[in-house]
C-alpha positions in Angstrom: 0.0 0.0 0.0 2.9 2.4 0.9 4.5 1.7 -2.5 1.3 2.3 -4.4 0.7 5.5 -2.5 4.3 6.7 -3.4 3.7 5.8 -7.1 0.3 7.7 -7.2 1.8 10.7 -5.4 4.7 10.8 -7.9 2.3 10.7 -10.8 0.2 13.5 -9.3 3.3 15.6 -8.8 3.7 15.6 -12.5 0.5 17.6 -12.9 -2.7 17.3 -14.8 -0.9 17.6 -18.2 0.7 14.2 -17.7 -1.6 12.5 -15.2 -4.9 13.0 -17.1 -3.5 11.9 -20.5 -2.2 8.7 -18.8 -5.7 8.0 -17.5 -7.1 8.7 -21.0 -4.6 6.4 -22.7 -5.4 3.6 -20.3 -9.1 4.1 -20.8 -8.7 4.2 -24.6 -6.8 0.9 -24.6 -9.4 -0.7 -22.3 -12.2 0.2 -24.7 -10.3 -1.2 -27.7 -8.5 1.8 -29.3 -5.3 1.0 -31.2 -2.2 1.7 -29.2 -1.0 4.4 -31.7 -4.4 6.1 -31.6 -4.7 6.1 -27.8 -1.2 7.3 -27.3 -1.7 10.1 -30.0 -4.9 11.2 -28.3 -3.3 11.2 -24.9 -0.3 13.2 -26.0 -2.5 15.7 -27.8 -4.5 16.1 -24.6 -1.3 16.7 -22.7 -0.4 19.4 -25.3 -3.8 21.0 -24.9 -3.6 21.1 -21.1 -0.1 22.4 -21.2 -1.0 25.1 -23.7 -4.0 26.2 -21.7 -2.0 26.2 -18.4 0.7 28.3 -20.1 -1.8 30.8 -21.3 -3.5 31.1 -18.0 -0.2 31.5 -16.2 0.9 34.1 -18.8 -2.3 36.1 -18.3 -2.1 35.8 -14.5 1.5 37.0 -14.4 0.6 39.9 -16.6 -2.6 41.0 -14.9 -1.7 40.0 -11.3 0.9 42.8 -10.7 -1.5 45.3 -12.3 -4.2 44.3 -9.9 -1.9 44.5 -6.9 -0.8 47.9 -8.1 -4.4 49.1 -8.2 -4.9 48.0 -4.6 -1.6 49.4 -3.3 -2.6 52.8 -4.6 -5.6 52.8 -2.2 -3.5 52.1 0.9 -6.0 49.5 2.2 -4.6 46.9 4.5 -5.8 43.3 3.8 -3.8 40.9 6.0 -4.7 37.5 4.5 -2.3 36.3 1.8 -3.9 35.0 -1.4 -2.0 31.8 -2.3 -4.4 30.7 -5.1 -5.6 27.2 -5.8 -2.1 25.7 -5.8 -1.7 26.5 -2.1 -5.1 24.8 -1.3 -4.0 21.7 -3.3 -0.7 21.5 -1.5 -2.5 21.7 1.9 -5.1 19.1 0.8 -2.4 16.6 -0.2 -0.6 17.1 3.1 -3.6 15.7 4.9 -2.6 12.2 6.3 -5.8 10.6 4.9 -5.6 12.2 1.4 -4.7 9.0 -0.4 -7.9 7.3 0.7 -9.9 9.7 -1.4 -8.8 7.9 -4.6 -10.5 4.6 -4.0 -13.6 6.4 -2.6 -13.9 8.5 -5.8 -13.3 5.6 -8.2 -15.5 3.2 -6.2 -18.5 5.5 -6.2 -18.1 6.2 -9.9 -17.9 2.5 -10.8 -20.9 1.7 -8.6 -23.0 4.5 -10.1 -22.1 3.4 -13.6 -23.1 -0.2 -12.8 -26.5 0.7 -11.3 -27.1 3.2 -14.1 -27.2 6.3 -11.9 -24.6 8.2 -14.0 -23.4 8.2 -17.5 -20.1 10.0 -16.6 -16.8 8.2 -16.5 -14.7 10.7 -14.5 -11.2 10.8 -16.0 -10.3 13.9 -14.0 -8.7 12.0 -11.2 -6.0 14.6 -10.8 -8.6 17.0 -9.3 -9.4 14.6 -6.5 -7.7 17.2 -4.4 -11.0 19.2 -4.5 -12.7 16.4 -2.6 -9.7 16.1 -0.3 -9.9 19.8 0.5 -13.6 19.5 1.4 -12.6 16.6 3.7 -9.9 18.7 5.3 -12.3 21.5 5.9 -15.0 19.3 7.3 -12.5 17.5 9.6 -11.1 20.8 10.9 -14.6 22.3 11.6 -16.1 19.1 13.1 -13.2 18.3 15.4 -14.7 20.0 18.4 -18.0 18.1 18.0 -16.9 14.6 17.1 -13.3 14.3 18.0 -10.5 13.1 15.7 -12.0 9.8 14.6 -15.5 11.1 14.2 -14.5 14.2 12.3 -12.5 12.1 9.8 -15.5 9.8 9.3 -17.8 12.8 8.7 -15.2 14.2 6.3 -15.2 11.1 4.1 -19.0 10.9 4.1 -19.2 14.5 3.1 -16.7 14.0 0.3 -18.7 11.0 -0.9 -21.8 13.2 -1.1 -19.8 15.8 -3.1 -18.6 13.1 -5.5 -22.2 12.0 -6.2 -23.2 15.6 -6.8 -20.3 16.2 -9.1 -21.2 13.1 -11.3 -24.9 14.1 -11.4 -23.9 17.7 -12.3 -21.7 16.4 -15.1 -24.7 14.4 -16.4 -27.1 17.3 -16.4 -24.7 19.7 -18.1 -23.3 17.3 -20.7 -25.8 18.2 -23.5 -25.4 21.9 -23.0 -21.6 21.6 -22.8 -21.5 19.6 -26.0 -23.5 22.4 -27.7 -21.4 25.1 -26.3 -18.0 23.5 -26.9 -18.7 21.5 -30.0 -16.9 18.5 -28.5 -19.1 15.4 -28.3 -19.1 12.9 -25.5 -17.4 15.0 -22.8 -18.6 16.9 -19.8 -17.1 18.7 -16.8 -16.8 17.1 -13.3 -15.1 20.1 -11.6 -16.7 21.3 -8.5 -16.4 25.0 -9.7 -19.7 24.3 -11.4 -21.5 24.1 -8.1 -21.7 27.9 -8.0 -24.0 27.7 -11.0 -26.5 25.9 -8.7 -26.9 29.0 -6.6 -26.8 31.2 -9.7 -29.8 29.3 -11.3 -32.7 31.0 -9.5 -31.2 34.5 -10.1 -30.6 33.6 -13.8 -34.3 32.5 -14.0 -35.3 36.0 -12.8 -32.9 37.7 -15.2 -34.4 35.8 -18.1 -37.8 37.4 -17.4 -36.3 40.7 -18.5 -36.8 40.9 -22.3 -33.4 42.4 -23.1 -31.6 39.6 -21.2 -33.6 36.7 -22.6 -32.1 36.8 -26.1 -29.0 35.1 -27.5 -26.1 37.3 -26.7 -22.8 35.4 -26.9 -19.5 36.4 -28.4 -20.7 36.0 -32.0 -23.7 38.3 -31.4 -21.4 40.9 -29.7 -19.2 40.8 -32.7 -22.1 41.4 -35.0 -23.1 44.4 -32.9 -19.8 46.2 -32.4 -17.7 44.7 -35.2 -14.0 44.8 -34.9 -14.1 45.9 -31.3 -15.4 42.4 -30.4 -12.6 40.6 -32.2 -10.6 38.6 -29.7 -7.3 40.4 -30.3 -8.8 43.9 -30.3 -11.0 43.3 -27.3 -8.1 41.8 -25.4 -5.9 44.8 -26.2 -8.6 47.3 -25.1 -9.1 45.5 -21.8 -5.4 45.3 -21.2 -5.1 49.1 -21.8 -7.9 49.7 -19.3 -6.1 47.6 -16.6 -2.8 49.4 -17.3 -4.4 52.8 -16.9 -6.2 51.7 -13.6 -2.9 50.4 -12.3 -1.2 53.8 -13.2 1.3 52.1 -15.5 3.5 54.1 -17.8 2.8 54.2 -21.5 5.2 51.4 -22.4 3.9 49.1 -19.6 0.3 49.9 -20.5 0.8 49.0 -24.2 2.7 45.9 -23.2 -0.2 44.8 -21.0 -2.6 45.5 -23.8 -0.6 43.2 -26.2 -0.3 40.5 -23.5 -4.1 40.5 -22.9 -4.7 40.5 -26.7 -2.4 37.5 -27.1 -4.2 35.6 -24.4 -7.7 36.1 -25.8 -6.5 35.3 -29.3 -4.8 32.1 -28.4 -7.4 30.6 -26.1 -9.7 29.4 -28.9 -6.6 28.0 -30.8 -5.6 25.9 -27.9 -9.2 24.6 -27.3 -9.1 23.0 -30.8 -6.5 20.6 -29.5 -8.9 19.4 -26.8 -11.3 18.5 -29.6 -8.7 16.7 -31.5 -7.7 14.6 -28.5 -11.1 13.9 -27.0 -13.3 13.2 -30.1 -11.6 9.7 -30.8 -11.6 8.8 -27.1 -15.3 9.7 -26.6 -16.3 7.8 -29.8 -14.4 4.7 -28.7 -15.8 4.8 -25.1 -19.4 5.3 -26.4 -19.0 2.3 -28.8 -17.6 0.2 -26.0 -20.5 1.1 -23.7 -23.1 0.4 -26.4 -21.8 -3.2 -26.5 -21.6 -3.7 -22.8 -24.6 -1.8 -21.4 -27.5 -2.1 -23.9 -27.0 1.0 -25.9 -26.1 3.2 -23.0 -24.0 6.2 -23.8 -21.0 6.9 -21.6 -19.4 10.4 -21.5 -16.0 11.4 -20.2 -15.7 13.8 -17.3 -12.8 16.3 -17.5 -11.4 19.5 -15.9 -12.8 22.7 -17.3 -10.0 23.8 -19.7 -11.5 22.0 -22.7 -14.2 24.8 -22.7 -11.5 27.4 -22.7 -12.0 28.3 -26.3 -15.2 30.2 -25.4 -14.5 33.9 -25.4 -17.5 34.4 -23.2 -15.6 32.8 -20.3 -12.6 35.2 -20.7 -14.8 38.3 -21.0 -16.4 37.3 -17.6 -12.9 36.6 -16.2 -11.7 40.1 -17.2 -14.8 41.7 -15.8 -14.4 39.8 -12.5 -10.9 41.3 -11.9 -12.0 44.9 -11.2 -15.2 43.7 -9.6 -13.1 41.6 -7.2 -10.7 44.4 -6.5 -13.5 46.9 -5.7 -15.2 44.3 -3.5 -12.0 43.6 -1.6 -11.8 47.3 -0.7 -15.4 47.9 0.3 -16.8 44.5 1.3 -17.6 44.3 5.0 -15.8 41.4 6.6 -13.3 40.8 3.8 -9.7 40.5 4.9 -8.1 38.8 1.9 -5.9 40.6 -0.6 -6.7 39.2 -4.1 -3.6 38.3 -6.0 -2.8 34.6 -6.9 -6.5 33.9 -7.4 -7.3 37.2 -9.2 -7.9 35.4 -12.5 -11.1 33.7 -11.3 -11.9 31.0 -13.8 -14.2 29.3 -11.4 -16.9 32.0 -11.3 -16.7 32.6 -15.1 -17.2 28.9 -15.9 -20.1 28.6 -13.5 -21.8 31.6 -15.1 -21.1 30.3 -18.6 -22.7 27.0 -17.8 -25.9 28.3 -16.2 -26.6 31.0 -18.8 -25.5 29.0 -21.8 -23.0 31.7 -22.7 -25.2 34.8 -22.5 -22.6 37.5 -21.9 -25.0 40.0 -20.3 -26.4 37.6 -17.7 -22.9 36.2 -17.1 -21.6 39.7 -16.2 -24.5 40.4 -13.9 -24.0 37.0 -12.1 -20.3 37.7 -11.8 -21.0 41.0 -10.1 -23.5 39.4 -7.7 -21.4 36.4 -6.7 -17.9 37.8 -6.6 -18.2 38.7 -2.9 -18.9 35.1 -2.0 -15.4 34.1 -3.0 -13.8 36.7 -0.8 -16.0 36.0 2.2 -15.4 32.3 2.1 -11.7 32.9 1.5 -11.7 35.1 4.7 -13.8 32.6 6.8 -11.6 29.7 5.9 -8.2 31.4 6.3 -7.7 30.5 10.0 -8.0 26.7 9.7 -6.2 26.7 6.3 -3.3 28.5 7.9 -3.3 26.2 10.9 -3.2 23.2 8.7 -0.4 24.7 6.5 1.7 25.2 9.7 1.0 21.8 11.2 1.8 19.9 8.0 4.6 22.1 6.8 2.8 22.4 3.4 3.4 26.1 3.3 5.9 28.2 5.2 4.1 30.9 7.2 5.4 33.5 9.7 3.9 33.7 13.2 0.4 35.2 13.0 0.4 35.2 9.1 -2.8 33.9 7.4 -3.1 32.4 4.0 -6.2 31.4 1.9 -7.5 31.8 -1.7 -9.7 34.5 -3.1 -11.2 32.1 -5.7 -12.0 28.9 -3.9 -13.9 26.6 -6.3 -17.5 26.3 -5.4 -17.1 28.6 -2.4 -20.8 28.6 -1.2 -21.0 24.8 -1.4 -17.6 24.3 0.2 -18.5 26.6 3.1 -22.0 25.0 3.5 -20.7 21.4 3.5 -17.8 22.1 5.8 -19.7 24.2 8.3 -22.9 22.2 8.3 -22.6 21.0 11.9 -22.2 24.5 13.2 -26.0 24.2 13.8 -25.0 22.4 17.0 -23.7 25.9 18.2 -26.9 27.6 17.0 -25.5 28.7 13.6 -28.1 27.4 11.1 -26.8 29.5 8.1 -24.7 26.7 6.6 -27.6 24.2 7.0 -29.9 26.6 5.2 -27.3 26.9 2.4 -27.2 23.1 2.1 -31.0 23.0 1.8 -31.0 25.8 -0.9 -28.2 23.9 -2.7 -30.2 20.7 -2.9 -33.5 22.4 -3.9 -31.8 24.5 -6.6 -29.8 21.4 -7.8 -33.0 19.4 -8.3 -34.7 22.3 -10.1 -31.7 22.9 -12.4 -31.4 19.1 -13.0 -35.0 19.0 -14.2 -34.7 22.1 -16.3 -31.7 20.9 -18.1 -33.3 17.5 -18.6 -36.2 19.1 -20.4 -33.8 21.2 -22.4 -31.9 18.1 -23.5 -35.1 16.2 -24.4 -36.4 19.0 -26.5 -33.1 19.6 -28.2 -32.7 15.9 -29.1 -36.3 15.7 -30.4 -35.7 18.7 -32.7 -32.4 17.1 -34.0 
């Protein structure tokens, strides 16, 4: 068991660009793909992940300092350090029971496939750290109520519930994701989509406004404002705006404009490699499942970057940056300085999914929900920092706090981890859990009707 754990930890340390393609190659061989085709698809997927990661890092490194400069000019003191998702991942993997989340995640997926309660084969094993982080949070919060052994048990039960919800969310969004991305047989199992559950009732209200209930994606925007909606021009304009707000000089502002333009131009290019890699895999898996499970269709669950070619996502990301900065300065109770998590893909992807790519409604939802990420980042900072010190995952000075300003699925993470606070008279997390379940069921039924009507038309 120790040797197996070391092997898995080593593979995980290589990152998603290597670990996920390995899983995809193995899956391809199991369902009968030729070795050369499976390896080619896996390597292409690795290229796509690496390219998307490089672009996101490039954009973050360009915009992050500009965002920090905007905040510094205000003189506001926010003591919690924003370590981004990588810090949370490092802390999650330092939990002594982290390795046990693998068999839990795989086992639940297999059982649900066998009993026909999901159509999603979750190949995104690398992001198992998201379940581990939930477990870590639950264990930390529940320790005073249930003791060490009890809190660990509750942590794994909660993680199991999250795994089930992730698979069902992947099922319900699959048809819409296929239409939006153009990639058949894939869906997203990342928990960042959970924010869309809370967005759903608000989006329903927004759709009652005539001006917001029409198709308004990047293509429509381009028709309305012409060249100014072209990826390279729009990116340049946004970069210039950020440079001006950061009080950069002319040269630095123009450089930021070109960097932002480069990012928005290349995101759709990279996304095409996801399609090249995933189409043969999804076709082979679907054919295999048709033979084994009476014409059942199996889809592959992946991390979100395969949807990264949608300009709507990046427009929402760019909007979220100044919104997050303004919120951090004026939001009561916020103590986190947005930096490493300033490029908040999580909120943009959630808004993209629930609106179907309507830019106007996405922007409104981003503005409404941006504070949730800061609040949860602030609330969770003490126990994240304590765990970082106790495990040595992150080096912190005495009294220093660390967290993340863009925790994936922040409302769900807070609600699940703090559920048992009702024992102290705090019923807010319990209420959020109830709202989550009710909205999840409503959205599940809504998307089910959408899929049924769409397939009948086609």
